[in-house]
C-alpha positions as CSV (number, residue, x, y, z in Angstrom):
1,M,184.4,10.5,5.4
2,A,184.0,14.4,4.9
3,R,187.2,16.1,3.5
4,W,188.9,18.2,5.7
5,T,191.0,21.2,4.0
6,A,191.8,24.8,4.4
7,K,191.7,28.1,2.4
8,E,193.2,31.7,2.7
9,M,191.6,34.9,1.8
10,V,192.9,38.3,1.9
11,L,190.8,41.3,2.1
12,N,192.0,45.2,1.7
13,I,190.9,47.1,4.7
14,A,190.6,50.9,4.4
15,S,190.6,51.7,8.2
16,T,191.0,50.3,11.9
17,K,187.3,50.8,12.5
18,E,186.4,48.7,9.3
19,A,188.7,46.0,10.7
20,I,187.1,46.0,14.0
21,L,183.5,45.9,12.8
22,F,184.2,43.4,10.1
23,L,186.0,40.8,12.7
24,E,183.4,41.2,15.3
25,A,180.9,40.3,12.7
26,L,182.9,37.5,11.3
27,Q,183.4,35.9,14.7
28,K,179.7,36.0,15.3
29,Q,178.3,34.6,12.0
30,I,181.0,32.2,11.1
31,K,180.4,29.3,12.8
32,I,180.5,26.5,10.3
33,V,184.2,26.2,9.9
34,D,187.3,27.3,11.9
35,I,188.6,30.6,11.2
36,I,191.9,32.6,12.1
37,A,192.4,36.3,11.1
38,D,195.5,38.4,11.2
39,Y,194.9,42.2,10.8
40,Y,197.8,44.3,9.6
41,P,197.2,47.9,8.5
42,G,195.6,47.7,5.2
43,K,194.6,44.2,5.0
44,I,193.1,41.1,6.7
45,T,194.4,37.6,6.0
46,I,191.8,35.0,6.9
47,R,192.5,31.3,7.1
48,F,189.4,29.0,7.1
49,E,189.6,25.4,8.0
50,G,186.9,22.8,7.8
51,V,184.8,20.6,5.7
52,K,185.3,21.5,1.9
53,E,181.5,21.9,1.1
54,K,181.3,24.3,4.3
55,L,184.5,26.0,3.5
56,M,182.9,27.4,0.2
57,D,179.9,28.6,1.9
58,A,182.1,30.3,4.5
59,L,184.2,32.1,2.1
60,E,180.9,33.5,0.5
61,I,179.5,34.6,3.6
62,T,182.8,36.3,4.4
63,K,182.8,38.2,1.2
64,N,179.2,39.4,1.4
65,L,179.8,40.4,4.9
66,H,183.0,42.4,4.0
67,Q,181.1,44.1,1.1
68,M,178.1,45.1,3.4
69,I,180.2,46.7,6.0
70,Y,182.4,48.5,3.6
71,A,179.1,50.0,2.2
72,M,178.1,51.2,5.6
73,L,181.1,53.0,6.5
74,Y,182.1,54.6,3.1
75,P,179.7,56.5,1.2
76,N,179.1,55.6,-2.8
77,N,179.5,58.4,-5.4
78,S,176.2,59.9,-4.7
79,N,177.3,60.4,-0.9
80,Y,174.9,57.6,0.2
81,Y,175.7,54.8,2.7
82,E,174.0,51.5,2.2
83,Y,172.7,49.6,5.2
84,N,171.9,46.3,5.0
85,I,169.1,45.9,7.3
86,T,169.3,42.4,8.6
87,Q,173.1,42.9,8.9
88,L,172.7,46.2,10.8
89,S,170.3,44.6,13.3
90,K,172.8,41.8,14.0
91,M,175.5,44.4,14.6
92,T,173.4,46.5,16.7
93,G,171.8,43.6,18.5
94,K,168.4,45.5,17.9
95,T,165.2,45.1,15.8
96,F,164.1,48.4,14.6
97,P,160.9,49.6,12.7
98,I,162.4,50.7,9.4
99,Q,159.7,53.3,8.8
100,I,160.1,54.9,12.0
101,L,163.8,55.0,11.2
102,L,163.4,56.4,7.7
103,N,160.8,59.0,9.2
104,V,163.3,60.0,11.8
105,L,166.0,60.8,9.2
106,E,163.7,62.8,7.1
107,F,162.8,65.0,10.2
108,Q,166.5,65.4,10.8
109,G,167.5,66.5,7.3
110,Y,169.2,63.3,5.9
111,K,168.0,61.9,2.6
112,A,166.8,58.0,3.1
113,F,165.0,55.5,1.2
114,K,164.3,51.7,1.1
115,E,165.9,49.5,-1.6
116,E,165.1,45.7,-1.5
117,E,166.8,44.3,1.7
118,A,168.8,47.7,2.4
119,F,168.3,51.3,2.8
120,L,170.5,54.0,1.6
121,S,171.0,57.4,3.6
122,T,173.3,60.2,3.9
123,I,173.9,59.7,7.5
124,D,177.0,58.0,8.5
125,Y,177.4,55.0,10.7
126,D,178.1,56.3,13.9
127,K,175.2,58.8,13.8
128,L,173.0,56.0,12.5
129,I,173.7,53.8,15.7
130,N,172.8,56.8,18.0
131,V,169.4,57.1,16.2
132,I,168.6,53.4,16.4
133,T,169.6,53.3,20.0
134,L,167.3,56.4,20.8
135,I,164.4,54.6,18.9
136,D,164.8,51.5,20.8
137,Q,164.9,53.4,24.1
138,T,161.8,55.3,22.9
139,L,159.9,52.4,22.1
140,T,160.5,50.5,25.3
141,N,159.6,53.5,27.2
142,M,156.3,54.4,25.3
143,P,153.4,55.5,28.0
144,Y,150.5,53.2,28.2
145,E,148.1,56.0,27.2
146,V,149.5,55.3,23.4
147,S,147.1,52.6,22.3
148,T,147.8,52.1,18.6
149,S,150.9,51.1,16.8
150,S,150.4,53.9,14.1
151,L,150.3,56.7,17.0
152,R,153.3,55.1,18.5
153,D,155.0,55.1,15.3
154,V,154.2,59.1,15.2
155,I,155.0,59.8,18.6
156,A,158.6,58.0,18.4
157,T,159.2,59.8,15.3
158,I,158.7,63.0,16.9
159,A,160.5,62.2,20.2
160,V,163.7,61.0,18.5
161,A,163.7,63.3,15.5
162,Q,163.5,66.6,18.0
163,G,165.5,64.8,20.9
164,I,162.5,65.1,23.5
165,T,160.8,62.7,25.6
166,N,157.8,60.8,24.8
167,E,155.7,62.9,27.0
168,E,156.9,66.2,25.6
169,A,156.1,64.4,22.1
170,I,152.5,63.8,23.0
171,S,152.3,67.3,24.4
172,K,153.2,68.4,21.2
173,A,150.7,66.0,19.2
174,R,147.9,67.3,21.6
175,K,148.7,71.0,20.7
176,I,148.6,70.4,16.9
177,K,145.6,68.4,17.0
178,I,146.8,65.0,15.5
179,V,145.5,63.0,18.8
180,E,142.4,62.3,20.2
181,E,141.3,60.4,23.4
182,D,139.2,57.1,23.2
183,D,136.6,55.9,25.8
184,L,139.2,54.7,28.1
185,Q,141.3,57.9,27.9
186,R,144.1,56.3,25.9
187,L,145.2,58.2,22.9
188,K,144.8,57.4,19.0
189,L,145.6,59.5,15.8
190,S,142.8,61.8,14.8
191,I,144.1,61.9,11.2
192,A,145.9,59.4,9.1
193,P,149.6,58.6,10.0
194,D,151.3,60.2,7.1
195,Q,149.1,63.6,7.4
196,A,150.3,63.5,11.3
197,L,154.0,63.4,10.3
198,E,153.6,65.9,7.5
199,K,151.8,68.3,10.1
200,S,154.4,67.5,12.8
201,L,157.3,68.2,10.2
202,K,155.9,71.4,9.1
203,L,155.5,72.7,12.5
204,N,159.1,71.7,13.4
205,V,160.5,73.6,10.4
206,I,158.4,76.7,11.4
207,T,159.6,76.5,14.9
208,E,163.2,76.0,14.0
209,K,162.7,79.2,11.6
210,N,161.4,81.3,14.2
């Protein structure tokens, strides 16, 4: 018979926002044992009850979860926030193409780069959530005439980064001649995706200066 036991963990918490995000994630992701959590300003006390072997797994998951959320909310010494991609997807309830996200952030003037299972960026959590939501909406509403995934990624990047509709982004793409029509009058890129984005980015910088 499996041995039933209990453990307690105390975590330092720097803000109410951190506590809310952490507790929400904890409730969703710890199912292998029972948990009781109490939050007081500055700390959270968590009691775990369950089978000993699963209890150790739950403690490890909890530590990692808190570290990931802390890294999302507070920048490191280089002023970068670290976002674990899988955890961010669980927290937002959305699966987002990481390359589109990185391209959008570059367009908007943020520094961002992928590093193993995470990406680092100078954008803060709340602004990032807004960007991810816009990407999701933009991809959902992508017109039928956009016939390839490479063009979809470029159009979505332009639309989200500049705060315009897909149709307006397509119009801009036509003007700078990075798209062409196929035999079915659907659109595809006329140049490589990275060249299309570079051309769009240069045009955006010129437009802002003017």
